[in-house]
C-alpha positions as CSV (number, residue, x, y, z in Angstrom):
1,M,86.9,86.2,56.8
2,L,85.7,86.4,60.3
3,I,84.1,89.7,59.4
4,L,82.1,88.4,56.4
5,L,80.8,85.3,58.7
6,A,79.8,87.8,61.4
7,T,77.9,90.5,59.3
8,P,74.7,88.5,58.6
9,V,74.8,87.4,62.1
10,I,74.8,90.6,63.2
11,A,72.3,92.0,60.8
12,A,69.7,89.2,61.7
13,V,70.1,90.4,65.5
14,A,69.6,93.5,64.3
15,F,66.3,92.9,62.6
16,V,65.0,90.6,65.3
17,Q,66.0,93.4,68.0
18,R,63.9,95.9,66.0
19,I,61.1,93.8,65.6
20,L,60.8,92.9,69.1
21,K,61.0,96.6,69.9
22,A,58.0,97.1,67.8
23,V,55.7,94.7,68.8
24,A,56.7,93.3,72.2
25,P,53.9,94.3,74.7
26,S,55.9,95.6,77.4
27,N,57.6,97.7,74.8
28,V,54.2,99.0,73.4
29,L,53.0,100.0,77.0
30,I,55.9,101.8,77.8
31,T,56.1,103.5,74.3
32,R,52.3,104.5,74.7
33,V,52.9,105.9,78.4
34,R,56.0,107.8,77.3
35,R,54.1,109.8,74.4
36,A,51.6,110.4,77.1
37,G,54.1,112.5,78.6
38,P,55.0,112.5,82.1
39,S,52.5,112.2,84.9
40,C,51.5,110.3,88.2
41,R,48.8,108.0,87.0
42,G,51.6,106.9,84.5
43,G,54.1,106.4,86.9
44,A,51.6,104.4,89.4
45,T,50.7,102.1,86.5
46,L,53.7,101.2,85.7
47,A,54.8,100.6,89.1
48,V,51.7,98.2,90.1
49,L,52.6,96.4,87.1
50,A,56.2,96.2,88.2
51,L,55.1,94.6,91.4
52,L,52.5,92.1,89.9
53,L,55.3,91.1,87.9
54,L,57.6,90.8,90.9
55,M,55.1,88.5,92.4
56,A,54.6,86.4,89.6
57,F,58.5,86.3,89.3
58,R,58.7,85.2,93.0
59,V,55.7,82.7,92.5
60,L,57.6,81.3,89.5
61,T,61.1,80.7,91.5
62,L,59.6,79.0,94.3
63,A,58.0,76.8,91.9
64,I,61.0,76.2,90.5
65,S,62.8,75.1,93.6
66,T,60.0,73.0,94.9
67,G,60.3,70.9,91.5
68,A,58.5,72.5,88.7
69,P,60.3,71.9,85.2
70,G,63.5,73.7,84.5
71,W,62.1,75.2,81.3
72,L,60.6,77.9,83.7
73,N,63.8,79.5,84.4
74,L,63.4,80.9,80.8
75,L,60.0,82.7,81.8
76,V,61.8,83.8,85.3
77,L,64.4,85.6,83.2
78,V,61.8,87.5,81.2
79,L,59.6,88.5,84.0
80,A,63.1,89.6,85.7
81,W,63.6,91.7,82.8
82,D,60.3,92.8,82.2
83,T,60.3,93.9,86.4
84,I,63.3,96.0,85.8
85,K,62.2,97.4,82.8
86,F,58.9,98.8,84.4
87,A,60.4,99.8,87.6
88,V,63.0,102.1,86.0
89,A,60.2,103.5,83.2
90,S,57.7,104.1,86.6
91,C,60.7,106.1,88.1
92,L,61.4,108.3,85.2
93,E,57.8,108.8,84.5
94,A,56.9,110.2,88.1
95,F,60.2,112.0,88.3
96,G,58.7,113.9,84.9
97,Y,61.8,112.6,82.8
98,K,60.6,112.2,79.0
99,R,62.6,110.6,76.5
100,A,63.7,112.6,73.5
101,A,65.5,111.7,70.2
102,G,68.5,112.9,71.6
103,G,68.3,111.2,75.1
104,A,66.2,111.9,78.2
105,N,65.6,115.6,78.9
106,P,64.2,116.8,82.5
107,R,61.2,118.4,81.6
């Protein structure tokens, strides 16, 4: 019975994840850089973007600690996740790893 109730929820979550992976701006940018092939320029671009996101993350956490609305915590979580994602992608790009269908393969 529990499986019958959980199946539509799992299907909906998988559908939303697939949509977000296709249209989220950060995912689109990382996919575009990966398709271009490993390069220092792509890695540096992603690293600069990660630093900008880190600064925005810090500004928002300071604003929240001084009394900004609590709903900004959700934005802080999104910025933190994107910062981590761009930092990892920049490292992989700089060291020449390209994600293939079977996983990460060194070039």
